[in-house]
Biopython code that builds the backbone (N, CA, C, O; Angstrom):
import numpy as np
from Bio.PDB.StructureBuilder import StructureBuilder

atoms = [
    (1, "MET", "N", (-6.195, 12.358, 6.230)),
    (1, "MET", "CA", (-7.352, 12.883, 5.035)),
    (1, "MET", "C", (-8.164, 11.307, 5.066)),
    (1, "MET", "O", (-7.457, 10.300, 5.021)),
    (2, "ASN", "N", (-9.316, 11.209, 5.125)),
    (2, "ASN", "CA", (-10.258, 10.483, 4.825)),
    (2, "ASN", "C", (-10.847, 9.636, 3.807)),
    (2, "ASN", "O", (-11.901, 10.037, 3.314)),
    (3, "ILE", "N", (-10.266, 8.330, 3.323)),
    (3, "ILE", "CA", (-10.751, 8.432, 2.005)),
    (3, "ILE", "C", (-11.671, 7.245, 2.106)),
    (3, "ILE", "O", (-11.408, 6.275, 2.817)),
    (4, "TYR", "N", (-12.870, 7.363, 1.297)),
    (4, "TYR", "CA", (-13.893, 6.421, 0.844)),
    (4, "TYR", "C", (-13.868, 5.861, -0.308)),
    (4, "TYR", "O", (-13.249, 6.553, -1.116)),
    (5, "THR", "N", (-14.285, 4.880, -0.746)),
    (5, "THR", "CA", (-14.163, 4.264, -1.842)),
    (5, "THR", "C", (-15.149, 2.866, -1.760)),
    (5, "THR", "O", (-15.525, 2.490, -0.649)),
    (6, "ILE", "N", (-15.575, 2.066, -3.070)),
    (6, "ILE", "CA", (-16.585, 1.142, -2.968)),
    (6, "ILE", "C", (-15.839, -0.032, -3.443)),
    (6, "ILE", "O", (-14.718, 0.137, -3.923)),
    (7, "ASP", "N", (-16.344, -1.184, -3.356)),
    (7, "ASP", "CA", (-15.860, -2.567, -3.698)),
    (7, "ASP", "C", (-16.019, -2.860, -5.278)),
    (7, "ASP", "O", (-16.672, -3.845, -5.621)),
    (8, "VAL", "N", (-15.478, -2.088, -6.161)),
    (8, "VAL", "CA", (-15.590, -2.412, -7.288)),
    (8, "VAL", "C", (-14.147, -2.615, -7.929)),
    (8, "VAL", "O", (-13.262, -1.823, -7.604)),
    (9, "PRO", "N", (-13.854, -3.708, -8.885)),
    (9, "PRO", "CA", (-12.510, -3.889, -9.498)),
    (9, "PRO", "C", (-11.631, -2.851, -9.348)),
    (9, "PRO", "O", (-10.794, -3.009, -8.459)),
    (10, "LEU", "N", (-11.583, -1.674, -10.071)),
    (10, "LEU", "CA", (-11.100, -0.296, -10.109)),
    (10, "LEU", "C", (-10.567, 0.302, -9.157)),
    (10, "LEU", "O", (-9.398, 0.660, -9.008)),
    (11, "CYS", "N", (-11.614, 0.426, -8.385)),
    (11, "CYS", "CA", (-11.440, 1.065, -6.957)),
    (11, "CYS", "C", (-10.618, 0.082, -5.650)),
    (11, "CYS", "O", (-9.887, 0.329, -4.690)),
    (12, "LYS", "N", (-11.200, -1.069, -6.242)),
    (12, "LYS", "CA", (-9.968, -1.910, -5.440)),
    (12, "LYS", "C", (-8.617, -1.930, -5.076)),
    (12, "LYS", "O", (-7.919, -2.080, -4.073)),
    (13, "GLU", "N", (-8.508, -1.701, -6.396)),
    (13, "GLU", "CA", (-6.883, -2.137, -6.776)),
    (13, "GLU", "C", (-6.127, -0.563, -6.711)),
    (13, "GLU", "O", (-4.927, -0.329, -6.569)),
    (14, "PHE", "N", (-7.048, 0.229, -6.837)),
    (14, "PHE", "CA", (-6.464, 1.584, -6.332)),
    (14, "PHE", "C", (-6.289, 2.050, -5.215)),
    (14, "PHE", "O", (-5.427, 2.864, -4.884)),
    (15, "GLY", "N", (-7.382, 1.390, -4.341)),
    (15, "GLY", "CA", (-7.342, 1.423, -2.614)),
    (15, "GLY", "C", (-6.309, 0.662, -2.366)),
    (15, "GLY", "O", (-5.374, 1.232, -1.803)),
    (16, "LEU", "N", (-6.173, -0.531, -2.626)),
    (16, "LEU", "CA", (-4.848, -1.023, -2.238)),
    (16, "LEU", "C", (-3.531, -0.223, -2.299)),
    (16, "LEU", "O", (-2.761, -0.226, -1.339)),
    (17, "MET", "N", (-3.287, 0.431, -3.382)),
    (17, "MET", "CA", (-2.294, 1.372, -3.852)),
    (17, "MET", "C", (-2.124, 2.250, -2.783)),
    (17, "MET", "O", (-1.063, 2.465, -2.196)),
    (18, "LEU", "N", (-3.214, 2.750, -2.552)),
    (18, "LEU", "CA", (-3.115, 3.905, -1.653)),
    (18, "LEU", "C", (-2.624, 3.382, -0.264)),
    (18, "LEU", "O", (-1.737, 3.898, 0.416)),
    (19, "LYS", "N", (-3.368, 2.247, 0.044)),
    (19, "LYS", "CA", (-2.765, 1.680, 1.444)),
    (19, "LYS", "C", (-1.057, 1.426, 1.523)),
    (19, "LYS", "O", (-0.505, 1.608, 2.608)),
    (20, "LYS", "N", (-0.359, 1.057, 0.486)),
    (20, "LYS", "CA", (0.675, 0.388, 0.412)),
    (20, "LYS", "C", (1.642, 2.250, 0.402)),
    (20, "LYS", "O", (2.810, 2.397, 0.765)),
    (21, "MET", "N", (1.053, 2.978, 0.076)),
    (21, "MET", "CA", (1.499, 4.425, 0.504)),
    (21, "MET", "C", (1.253, 4.845, 1.892)),
    (21, "MET", "O", (1.700, 5.922, 2.286)),
    (22, "ASN", "N", (0.615, 4.118, 2.612)),
    (22, "ASN", "CA", (0.232, 4.230, 4.159)),
    (22, "ASN", "C", (-0.837, 5.505, 4.223)),
    (22, "ASN", "O", (-0.722, 6.435, 5.022)),
    (23, "LYS", "N", (-1.811, 5.390, 3.319)),
    (23, "LYS", "CA", (-3.076, 6.132, 3.319)),
    (23, "LYS", "C", (-4.166, 5.067, 3.790)),
    (23, "LYS", "O", (-4.178, 3.924, 3.333)),
    (24, "GLN", "N", (-5.076, 5.521, 4.731)),
    (24, "GLN", "CA", (-5.976, 4.546, 5.179)),
    (24, "GLN", "C", (-7.398, 4.764, 4.097)),
    (24, "GLN", "O", (-7.924, 5.866, 3.937)),
    (25, "VAL", "N", (-7.835, 3.596, 3.473)),
    (25, "VAL", "CA", (-8.869, 3.659, 2.675)),
    (25, "VAL", "C", (-9.863, 2.815, 3.429)),
    (25, "VAL", "O", (-9.674, 1.798, 4.097)),
    (26, "THR", "N", (-11.292, 3.676, 3.082)),
    (26, "THR", "CA", (-12.530, 2.711, 3.814)),
    (26, "THR", "C", (-13.555, 2.325, 2.655)),
    (26, "THR", "O", (-14.029, 3.083, 1.810)),
    (27, "PHE", "N", (-13.813, 0.756, 2.847)),
    (27, "PHE", "CA", (-14.735, 0.821, 1.228)),
    (27, "PHE", "C", (-15.880, 0.459, 1.945)),
    (27, "PHE", "O", (-15.984, -0.390, 2.831)),
    (28, "LEU", "N", (-16.954, 1.393, 1.334)),
    (28, "LEU", "CA", (-18.228, 1.222, 1.650)),
    (28, "LEU", "C", (-18.903, 0.207, 1.121)),
    (28, "LEU", "O", (-18.878, -0.019, -0.089)),
    (29, "GLU", "N", (-19.625, -0.559, 2.040)),
    (29, "GLU", "CA", (-20.729, -1.815, 1.191)),
    (29, "GLU", "C", (-21.668, -0.890, 0.836)),
    (29, "GLU", "O", (-21.808, -0.738, -0.378)),
    (30, "ASP", "N", (-22.539, -0.048, 1.759)),
    (30, "ASP", "CA", (-23.666, 0.452, 1.491)),
    (30, "ASP", "C", (-23.880, 2.231, 2.022)),
    (30, "ASP", "O", (-24.330, 2.574, 3.115)),
    (31, "PRO", "N", (-23.535, 2.927, 1.191)),
    (31, "PRO", "CA", (-22.996, 4.295, 1.150)),
    (31, "PRO", "C", (-24.354, 5.072, 1.505)),
    (31, "PRO", "O", (-24.214, 6.216, 1.936)),
    (32, "LEU", "N", (-25.446, 4.648, 1.390)),
    (32, "LEU", "CA", (-26.551, 5.531, 2.008)),
    (32, "LEU", "C", (-26.832, 5.000, 3.384)),
    (32, "LEU", "O", (-27.679, 5.681, 3.961)),
    (33, "ASN", "N", (-26.354, 3.941, 4.114)),
    (33, "ASN", "CA", (-26.762, 3.770, 5.363)),
    (33, "ASN", "C", (-25.602, 3.973, 6.152)),
    (33, "ASN", "O", (-25.699, 3.989, 7.380)),
    (34, "GLN", "N", (-24.264, 4.166, 5.446)),
    (34, "GLN", "CA", (-23.337, 4.804, 6.003)),
    (34, "GLN", "C", (-23.246, 6.183, 5.926)),
    (34, "GLN", "O", (-22.200, 6.772, 6.197)),
    (35, "SER", "N", (-24.024, 6.614, 5.659)),
    (35, "SER", "CA", (-23.881, 8.345, 5.347)),
    (35, "SER", "C", (-23.697, 8.951, 6.791)),
    (35, "SER", "O", (-23.554, 10.136, 7.092)),
    (36, "LEU", "N", (-23.729, 8.058, 7.447)),
    (36, "LEU", "CA", (-23.969, 8.798, 9.244)),
    (36, "LEU", "C", (-22.105, 9.408, 9.209)),
    (36, "LEU", "O", (-21.721, 10.556, 9.431)),
    (37, "LEU", "N", (-21.456, 8.481, 8.943)),
    (37, "LEU", "CA", (-20.039, 9.004, 8.623)),
    (37, "LEU", "C", (-19.496, 10.487, 8.362)),
    (37, "LEU", "O", (-18.524, 11.110, 8.789)),
    (38, "PHE", "N", (-20.725, 10.843, 7.319)),
    (38, "PHE", "CA", (-20.166, 12.301, 6.770)),
    (38, "PHE", "C", (-21.222, 13.303, 7.436)),
    (38, "PHE", "O", (-20.851, 14.463, 7.617)),
    (39, "GLN", "N", (-22.495, 12.932, 7.804)),
    (39, "GLN", "CA", (-23.486, 13.651, 8.996)),
    (39, "GLN", "C", (-22.683, 14.126, 10.154)),
    (39, "GLN", "O", (-22.803, 15.297, 10.512)),
    (40, "GLU", "N", (-21.876, 13.316, 10.769)),
    (40, "GLU", "CA", (-21.065, 13.383, 11.991)),
    (40, "GLU", "C", (-19.772, 14.259, 11.875)),
    (40, "GLU", "O", (-19.359, 14.987, 12.778)),
    (41, "SER", "N", (-19.106, 14.075, 10.482)),
    (41, "SER", "CA", (-17.769, 14.555, 10.442)),
    (41, "SER", "C", (-17.631, 16.130, 10.718)),
    (41, "SER", "O", (-18.705, 16.711, 10.562)),
    (42, "THR", "N", (-16.664, 16.878, 11.056)),
    (42, "THR", "CA", (-16.868, 17.939, 11.392)),
    (42, "THR", "C", (-16.041, 18.791, 10.501)),
    (42, "THR", "O", (-16.229, 20.007, 10.531)),
    (43, "ASP", "N", (-15.179, 18.302, 9.741)),
    (43, "ASP", "CA", (-14.388, 18.754, 8.331)),
    (43, "ASP", "C", (-14.393, 17.791, 7.378)),
    (43, "ASP", "O", (-13.787, 16.729, 7.519)),
    (44, "LEU", "N", (-15.092, 18.104, 6.321)),
    (44, "LEU", "CA", (-15.749, 17.137, 5.532)),
    (44, "LEU", "C", (-14.481, 17.303, 4.520)),
    (44, "LEU", "O", (-13.862, 16.388, 3.976)),
    (45, "MET", "N", (-14.238, 18.798, 4.399)),
    (45, "MET", "CA", (-12.924, 18.770, 3.365)),
    (45, "MET", "C", (-11.814, 18.062, 3.443)),
    (45, "MET", "O", (-11.048, 18.104, 2.480)),
    (46, "LYS", "N", (-11.508, 17.330, 4.497)),
    (46, "LYS", "CA", (-10.572, 16.358, 4.717)),
    (46, "LYS", "C", (-11.027, 15.054, 4.603)),
    (46, "LYS", "O", (-10.374, 14.218, 5.228)),
    (47, "SER", "N", (-12.198, 14.580, 3.820)),
    (47, "SER", "CA", (-12.242, 13.690, 3.520)),
    (47, "SER", "C", (-12.664, 13.573, 1.752)),
    (47, "SER", "O", (-13.238, 14.416, 1.063)),
    (48, "LEU", "N", (-12.254, 12.507, 1.444)),
    (48, "LEU", "CA", (-12.276, 12.372, -0.008)),
    (48, "LEU", "C", (-12.637, 11.191, -0.732)),
    (48, "LEU", "O", (-11.888, 10.215, -0.762)),
    (49, "PHE", "N", (-14.042, 11.233, -1.475)),
    (49, "PHE", "CA", (-14.157, 9.892, -2.567)),
    (49, "PHE", "C", (-13.504, 9.270, -3.667)),
    (49, "PHE", "O", (-13.235, 9.930, -4.671)),
    (50, "ILE", "N", (-13.265, 8.236, -3.586)),
    (50, "ILE", "CA", (-12.676, 7.683, -5.239)),
    (50, "ILE", "C", (-13.959, 6.915, -5.694)),
    (50, "ILE", "O", (-14.625, 6.026, -5.163)),
    (51, "LEU", "N", (-14.059, 7.634, -6.951)),
    (51, "LEU", "CA", (-14.978, 6.883, -7.955)),
    (51, "LEU", "C", (-14.671, 6.336, -9.268)),
    (51, "LEU", "O", (-13.856, 6.969, -9.939)),
    (52, "PRO", "N", (-15.220, 5.184, -9.802)),
    (52, "PRO", "CA", (-15.062, 5.103, -11.310)),
    (52, "PRO", "C", (-15.506, 6.466, -12.184)),
    (52, "PRO", "O", (-16.635, 6.954, -12.126)),
    (53, "LEU", "N", (-14.690, 6.854, -12.796)),
    (53, "LEU", "CA", (-15.033, 7.663, -13.983)),
    (53, "LEU", "C", (-16.172, 7.777, -14.824)),
    (53, "LEU", "O", (-16.788, 8.784, -15.172)),
    (54, "TYR", "N", (-16.366, 6.477, -15.115)),
    (54, "TYR", "CA", (-17.670, 5.717, -15.834)),
    (54, "TYR", "C", (-18.801, 5.227, -14.950)),
    (54, "TYR", "O", (-18.978, 4.013, -15.052)),
    (55, "ILE", "N", (-19.540, 5.796, -14.185)),
    (55, "ILE", "CA", (-20.670, 5.314, -13.239)),
    (55, "ILE", "C", (-21.340, 4.283, -14.093)),
    (55, "ILE", "O", (-21.495, 4.453, -15.303)),
    (56, "SER", "N", (-21.746, 3.184, -13.435)),
    (56, "SER", "CA", (-22.837, 2.524, -14.188)),
    (56, "SER", "C", (-23.926, 2.778, -13.683)),
    (56, "SER", "O", (-24.127, 2.803, -12.469)),
    (57, "LYS", "N", (-24.825, 3.014, -14.621)),
    (57, "LYS", "CA", (-26.270, 3.305, -14.055)),
    (57, "LYS", "C", (-26.709, 2.021, -12.965)),
    (57, "LYS", "O", (-27.079, 2.330, -11.833)),
    (58, "ASP", "N", (-26.646, 0.600, -13.371)),
    (58, "ASP", "CA", (-26.866, -0.017, -12.427)),
    (58, "ASP", "C", (-26.202, -0.711, -11.282)),
    (58, "ASP", "O", (-26.445, -1.850, -10.883)),
    (59, "SER", "N", (-25.221, 0.245, -10.751)),
    (59, "SER", "CA", (-24.392, 0.207, -9.981)),
    (59, "SER", "C", (-25.254, 1.515, -8.874)),
    (59, "SER", "O", (-25.146, 2.719, -9.109)),
    (60, "TRP", "N", (-26.101, 0.927, -7.653)),
    (60, "TRP", "CA", (-26.498, 1.774, -6.750)),
    (60, "TRP", "C", (-25.266, 2.140, -5.956)),
    (60, "TRP", "O", (-25.281, 3.346, -5.710)),
    (61, "GLN", "N", (-24.426, 1.654, -5.570)),
    (61, "GLN", "CA", (-23.217, 2.151, -4.451)),
    (61, "GLN", "C", (-22.631, 3.385, -5.316)),
    (61, "GLN", "O", (-22.643, 4.521, -4.842)),
    (62, "GLN", "N", (-22.102, 3.108, -6.641)),
    (62, "GLN", "CA", (-21.766, 4.262, -7.317)),
    (62, "GLN", "C", (-22.523, 5.597, -7.184)),
    (62, "GLN", "O", (-22.203, 6.608, -6.559)),
    (63, "THR", "N", (-23.490, 5.367, -7.851)),
    (63, "THR", "CA", (-24.753, 6.826, -7.928)),
    (63, "THR", "C", (-24.883, 7.013, -6.529)),
    (63, "THR", "O", (-24.607, 8.176, -6.235)),
    (64, "SER", "N", (-25.176, 6.361, -5.612)),
    (64, "SER", "CA", (-25.518, 6.818, -4.360)),
    (64, "SER", "C", (-24.244, 7.418, -3.237)),
    (64, "SER", "O", (-24.451, 8.001, -2.173)),
    (65, "LEU", "N", (-23.028, 7.105, -3.790)),
    (65, "LEU", "CA", (-21.819, 7.746, -3.184)),
    (65, "LEU", "C", (-21.653, 8.859, -4.290)),
    (65, "LEU", "O", (-21.125, 9.774, -3.659)),
    (66, "PHE", "N", (-21.782, 9.206, -5.346)),
    (66, "PHE", "CA", (-21.785, 10.344, -6.290)),
    (66, "PHE", "C", (-22.731, 11.234, -5.489)),
    (66, "PHE", "O", (-22.136, 12.199, -5.010)),
    (67, "ALA", "N", (-24.023, 11.189, -5.208)),
    (67, "ALA", "CA", (-25.310, 11.715, -4.777)),
    (67, "ALA", "C", (-24.620, 12.333, -2.984)),
    (67, "ALA", "O", (-24.780, 13.458, -2.511)),
    (68, "LEU", "N", (-24.048, 11.429, -2.492)),
    (68, "LEU", "CA", (-23.338, 11.922, -1.123)),
    (68, "LEU", "C", (-22.476, 12.813, -1.148)),
    (68, "LEU", "O", (-22.484, 13.713, -0.309)),
    (69, "ALA", "N", (-21.419, 12.725, -2.267)),
    (69, "ALA", "CA", (-20.496, 13.818, -2.549)),
    (69, "ALA", "C", (-21.360, 15.439, -2.828)),
    (69, "ALA", "O", (-21.217, 16.580, -2.390)),
    (70, "GLU", "N", (-22.208, 14.821, -3.718)),
    (70, "GLU", "CA", (-22.565, 16.618, -4.108)),
    (70, "GLU", "C", (-23.691, 17.058, -2.989)),
    (70, "GLU", "O", (-24.130, 18.194, -2.813)),
    (71, "THR", "N", (-23.963, 16.123, -2.440)),
    (71, "THR", "CA", (-24.844, 16.589, -0.810)),
    (71, "THR", "C", (-23.810, 17.277, -0.010)),
    (71, "THR", "O", (-23.916, 18.497, 0.117)),
    (72, "TYR", "N", (-22.979, 16.754, 0.459)),
    (72, "TYR", "CA", (-22.063, 17.277, 1.205)),
    (72, "TYR", "C", (-20.646, 17.673, 0.647)),
    (72, "TYR", "O", (-19.582, 17.424, 1.213)),
    (73, "GLU", "N", (-20.799, 18.335, -0.564)),
    (73, "GLU", "CA", (-19.692, 18.817, -0.842)),
    (73, "GLU", "C", (-18.299, 18.192, -0.960)),
    (73, "GLU", "O", (-17.289, 18.860, -1.181)),
    (74, "ILE", "N", (-18.314, 16.887, -0.799)),
    (74, "ILE", "CA", (-16.868, 16.386, -0.747)),
    (74, "ILE", "C", (-16.144, 15.952, -1.943)),
    (74, "ILE", "O", (-16.817, 15.526, -2.881)),
    (75, "PRO", "N", (-14.852, 15.998, -2.047)),
    (75, "PRO", "CA", (-14.207, 16.294, -3.363)),
    (75, "PRO", "C", (-14.289, 14.805, -3.425)),
    (75, "PRO", "O", (-14.358, 14.047, -2.458)),
    (76, "ILE", "N", (-14.269, 14.452, -4.830)),
    (76, "ILE", "CA", (-14.291, 13.163, -5.700)),
    (76, "ILE", "C", (-13.132, 13.171, -6.555)),
    (76, "ILE", "O", (-12.984, 14.063, -7.392)),
    (77, "LEU", "N", (-12.040, 11.946, -6.355)),
    (77, "LEU", "CA", (-11.409, 11.891, -7.222)),
    (77, "LEU", "C", (-11.810, 10.564, -8.168)),
    (77, "LEU", "O", (-11.970, 9.423, -7.733)),
    (78, "PHE", "N", (-11.914, 10.921, -9.346)),
    (78, "PHE", "CA", (-12.413, 9.895, -10.624)),
    (78, "PHE", "C", (-11.532, 8.918, -11.185)),
    (78, "PHE", "O", (-10.856, 9.504, -12.031)),
    (79, "ILE", "N", (-11.248, 7.842, -11.129)),
    (79, "ILE", "CA", (-10.238, 7.165, -11.815)),
    (79, "ILE", "C", (-10.693, 6.382, -13.192)),
    (79, "ILE", "O", (-11.783, 5.811, -13.135)),
    (80, "TYR", "N", (-10.223, 6.333, -13.975)),
    (80, "TYR", "CA", (-10.442, 5.027, -15.212)),
    (80, "TYR", "C", (-9.023, 4.592, -15.645)),
    (80, "TYR", "O", (-7.856, 4.877, -15.375)),
    (81, "LYS", "N", (-9.787, 3.665, -16.540)),
    (81, "LYS", "CA", (-8.239, 2.909, -17.127)),
    (81, "LYS", "C", (-7.969, 3.743, -18.355)),
    (81, "LYS", "O", (-8.889, 4.240, -19.003)),
    (82, "ARG", "N", (-6.724, 3.889, -18.660)),
    (82, "ARG", "CA", (-6.363, 3.874, -19.797)),
    (82, "ARG", "C", (-6.682, 3.772, -20.972)),
    (82, "ARG", "O", (-6.715, 2.552, -21.130)),
    (83, "ALA", "N", (-6.946, 4.242, -21.932)),
    (83, "ALA", "CA", (-7.744, 3.393, -23.038)),
    (83, "ALA", "C", (-8.102, 4.447, -24.180)),
    (83, "ALA", "O", (-8.621, 5.528, -23.901)),
    (84, "LEU", "N", (-7.732, 3.987, -25.737)),
    (84, "LEU", "CA", (-7.737, 4.901, -26.825)),
    (84, "LEU", "C", (-9.427, 4.972, -26.942)),
    (84, "LEU", "O", (-10.197, 4.117, -26.505)),
    (85, "GLY", "N", (-9.805, 6.248, -27.665)),
    (85, "GLY", "CA", (-11.146, 6.472, -27.775)),
    (85, "GLY", "C", (-11.990, 6.543, -26.354)),
    (85, "GLY", "O", (-12.977, 5.822, -26.207)),
    (86, "ILE", "N", (-11.586, 7.379, -25.396)),
    (86, "ILE", "CA", (-12.164, 7.252, -24.205)),
    (86, "ILE", "C", (-13.837, 8.431, -24.299)),
    (86, "ILE", "O", (-13.943, 9.561, -24.776)),
    (87, "GLU", "N", (-14.634, 7.762, -23.796)),
    (87, "GLU", "CA", (-16.111, 8.446, -24.188)),
    (87, "GLU", "C", (-16.265, 9.519, -23.174)),
    (87, "GLU", "O", (-15.709, 9.319, -22.094)),
    (88, "THR", "N", (-16.918, 10.606, -23.335)),
    (88, "THR", "CA", (-17.493, 11.369, -22.308)),
    (88, "THR", "C", (-18.154, 10.857, -21.022)),
    (88, "THR", "O", (-19.187, 10.208, -21.188)),
    (89, "PRO", "N", (-17.757, 11.029, -19.864)),
    (89, "PRO", "CA", (-18.806, 10.603, -18.962)),
    (89, "PRO", "C", (-20.292, 11.177, -19.096)),
    (89, "PRO", "O", (-20.532, 12.263, -19.625)),
    (90, "LEU", "N", (-21.134, 10.440, -18.630)),
    (90, "LEU", "CA", (-22.414, 10.855, -18.518)),
    (90, "LEU", "C", (-22.597, 12.122, -17.143)),
    (90, "LEU", "O", (-23.589, 12.825, -17.331)),
    (91, "ALA", "N", (-22.060, 12.362, -16.272)),
    (91, "ALA", "CA", (-22.169, 13.080, -15.232)),
    (91, "ALA", "C", (-21.174, 13.180, -14.511)),
    (91, "ALA", "O", (-20.490, 12.260, -14.062)),
    (92, "LEU", "N", (-20.982, 14.837, -14.296)),
    (92, "LEU", "CA", (-19.809, 15.133, -13.495)),
    (92, "LEU", "C", (-20.190, 15.841, -12.454)),
    (92, "LEU", "O", (-21.353, 16.235, -12.539)),
    (93, "PRO", "N", (-19.480, 16.214, -11.269)),
    (93, "PRO", "CA", (-20.296, 17.090, -10.050)),
    (93, "PRO", "C", (-20.682, 18.586, -10.708)),
    (93, "PRO", "O", (-20.149, 19.180, -11.645)),
    (94, "GLU", "N", (-21.895, 18.993, -9.794)),
    (94, "GLU", "CA", (-21.666, 20.427, -10.118)),
    (94, "GLU", "C", (-21.314, 21.021, -8.800)),
    (94, "GLU", "O", (-20.631, 22.041, -8.892)),
    (95, "ARG", "N", (-21.559, 20.705, -7.820)),
    (95, "ARG", "CA", (-21.383, 21.513, -6.512)),
    (95, "ARG", "C", (-20.142, 20.829, -5.842)),
    (95, "ARG", "O", (-19.928, 21.387, -4.766)),
    (96, "THR", "N", (-19.292, 19.871, -6.077)),
    (96, "THR", "CA", (-18.067, 19.626, -5.414)),
    (96, "THR", "C", (-17.353, 19.649, -6.382)),
    (96, "THR", "O", (-17.712, 19.577, -7.558)),
    (97, "PHE", "N", (-15.780, 19.799, -5.770)),
    (97, "PHE", "CA", (-14.343, 19.817, -6.610)),
    (97, "PHE", "C", (-14.193, 18.432, -6.911)),
    (97, "PHE", "O", (-14.747, 17.652, -6.137)),
    (98, "TYR", "N", (-13.529, 17.946, -7.920)),
    (98, "TYR", "CA", (-13.033, 16.851, -8.378)),
    (98, "TYR", "C", (-11.930, 16.980, -9.104)),
    (98, "TYR", "O", (-11.443, 18.105, -9.222)),
    (99, "GLU", "N", (-11.340, 15.892, -9.711)),
    (99, "GLU", "CA", (-10.142, 15.467, -10.095)),
    (99, "GLU", "C", (-10.208, 14.401, -10.998)),
    (99, "GLU", "O", (-11.177, 13.725, -10.652)),
    (100, "THR", "N", (-9.618, 13.858, -12.078)),
    (100, "THR", "CA", (-9.588, 12.885, -12.832)),
    (100, "THR", "C", (-8.303, 12.229, -12.783)),
    (100, "THR", "O", (-7.285, 12.883, -12.556)),
    (101, "MET", "N", (-8.276, 10.978, -12.980)),
    (101, "MET", "CA", (-6.757, 10.551, -12.838)),
    (101, "MET", "C", (-6.671, 8.959, -13.521)),
    (101, "MET", "O", (-7.221, 8.100, -12.831)),
    (102, "ALA", "N", (-5.980, 8.443, -14.922)),
    (102, "ALA", "CA", (-5.704, 7.662, -15.103)),
    (102, "ALA", "C", (-5.071, 6.551, -14.658)),
    (102, "ALA", "O", (-3.889, 6.720, -14.359)),
    (103, "VAL", "N", (-5.535, 5.426, -14.524)),
    (103, "VAL", "CA", (-4.908, 4.382, -13.365)),
    (103, "VAL", "C", (-4.053, 3.238, -14.582)),
    (103, "VAL", "O", (-4.462, 3.300, -15.742)),
    (104, "PRO", "N", (-3.323, 2.607, -14.378)),
    (104, "PRO", "CA", (-2.536, 2.671, -13.316)),
    (104, "PRO", "C", (-1.868, 4.144, -13.309)),
    (104, "PRO", "O", (-1.958, 4.784, -14.356)),
    (105, "ALA", "N", (-1.186, 4.743, -12.177)),
    (105, "ALA", "CA", (-0.398, 5.457, -11.920)),
    (105, "ALA", "C", (0.463, 5.931, -10.918)),
    (105, "ALA", "O", (0.083, 5.660, -9.779)),
    (106, "ASP", "N", (1.636, 6.635, -11.020)),
    (106, "ASP", "CA", (2.867, 6.372, -10.385)),
    (106, "ASP", "C", (2.579, 7.158, -8.955)),
    (106, "ASP", "O", (1.767, 8.083, -8.925)),
    (107, "SER", "N", (3.182, 6.798, -7.959)),
    (107, "SER", "CA", (2.922, 7.503, -6.722)),
    (107, "SER", "C", (3.061, 8.858, -6.675)),
    (107, "SER", "O", (2.639, 9.583, -5.775)),
    (108, "VAL", "N", (3.639, 9.185, -7.623)),
    (108, "VAL", "CA", (4.024, 11.040, -7.586)),
    (108, "VAL", "C", (2.926, 11.717, -8.006)),
    (108, "VAL", "O", (2.521, 12.765, -7.503)),
    (109, "GLU", "N", (2.319, 11.001, -9.138)),
    (109, "GLU", "CA", (0.938, 11.907, -9.412)),
    (109, "GLU", "C", (-0.157, 11.804, -8.584)),
    (109, "GLU", "O", (-0.976, 12.716, -8.462)),
    (110, "VAL", "N", (-0.226, 10.663, -7.960)),
    (110, "VAL", "CA", (-1.378, 10.554, -7.038)),
    (110, "VAL", "C", (-1.108, 11.464, -5.604)),
    (110, "VAL", "O", (-1.937, 12.098, -4.950)),
    (111, "ARG", "N", (0.040, 11.328, -5.418)),
    (111, "ARG", "CA", (0.335, 12.419, -4.242)),
    (111, "ARG", "C", (-0.073, 13.639, -4.646)),
    (111, "ARG", "O", (-0.585, 14.341, -3.774)),
    (112, "ILE", "N", (0.046, 14.213, -6.075)),
    (112, "ILE", "CA", (-0.131, 15.340, -6.096)),
    (112, "ILE", "C", (-2.076, 15.864, -6.459)),
    (112, "ILE", "O", (-2.709, 16.918, -6.402)),
    (113, "LYS", "N", (-2.343, 14.634, -6.768)),
    (113, "LYS", "CA", (-3.782, 14.785, -7.217)),
    (113, "LYS", "C", (-4.542, 14.748, -5.664)),
    (113, "LYS", "O", (-5.555, 15.413, -5.447)),
    (114, "LEU", "N", (-4.022, 14.037, -4.820)),
    (114, "LEU", "CA", (-4.509, 14.016, -3.513)),
    (114, "LEU", "C", (-4.379, 15.297, -2.802)),
    (114, "LEU", "O", (-5.279, 15.809, -2.137)),
    (115, "LYS", "N", (-3.055, 15.842, -3.007)),
    (115, "LYS", "CA", (-3.029, 17.113, -2.395)),
    (115, "LYS", "C", (-3.661, 18.402, -2.947)),
    (115, "LYS", "O", (-3.870, 19.448, -2.333)),
    (116, "SER", "N", (-3.941, 18.091, -4.325)),
    (116, "SER", "CA", (-4.848, 18.888, -4.849)),
    (116, "SER", "C", (-6.484, 19.134, -4.580)),
    (116, "SER", "O", (-7.133, 20.177, -4.670)),
    (117, "LEU", "N", (-6.908, 17.760, -4.213)),
    (117, "LEU", "CA", (-8.223, 17.809, -3.603)),
    (117, "LEU", "C", (-8.170, 18.334, -2.288)),
    (117, "LEU", "O", (-9.201, 18.444, -1.626)),
]
sb = StructureBuilder()
sb.init_structure("model")
sb.init_model(0)
sb.init_chain("A")
sb.init_seg("    ")
for serial, (resi, resn, name, xyz) in enumerate(atoms, 1):
    if name == "N":
        sb.init_residue(resn, " ", resi, " ")
    sb.init_atom(name, np.array(xyz, "f"), 0.0, 1.0, " ", f" {name:<3s}", serial, name[0])
structure = sb.get_structure()
């Protein structure tokens, strides 16, 4: 499975956990310029994006990766910190599969979510 994410603290922490589970995670610095990775892929359903559930409007990396996921219908695993009084996210995908997961999470829960996507 090809796992892609961006270099924000929450995703970086989760990506490091995945690497400990022997998963290869690619951190995208400029998702729009790196979109060739997805255009040339023959099996996009073996790809996965990891994004924060609460996408900042100011983060062009988060919004562009979200847009790529919708364009190429790449599944997304949205992650978020466990907290009381969680707000509803601004936008969720309409064209692609997605799951949400609170972090920190144990490795069994992570494996289940990855298999479901």
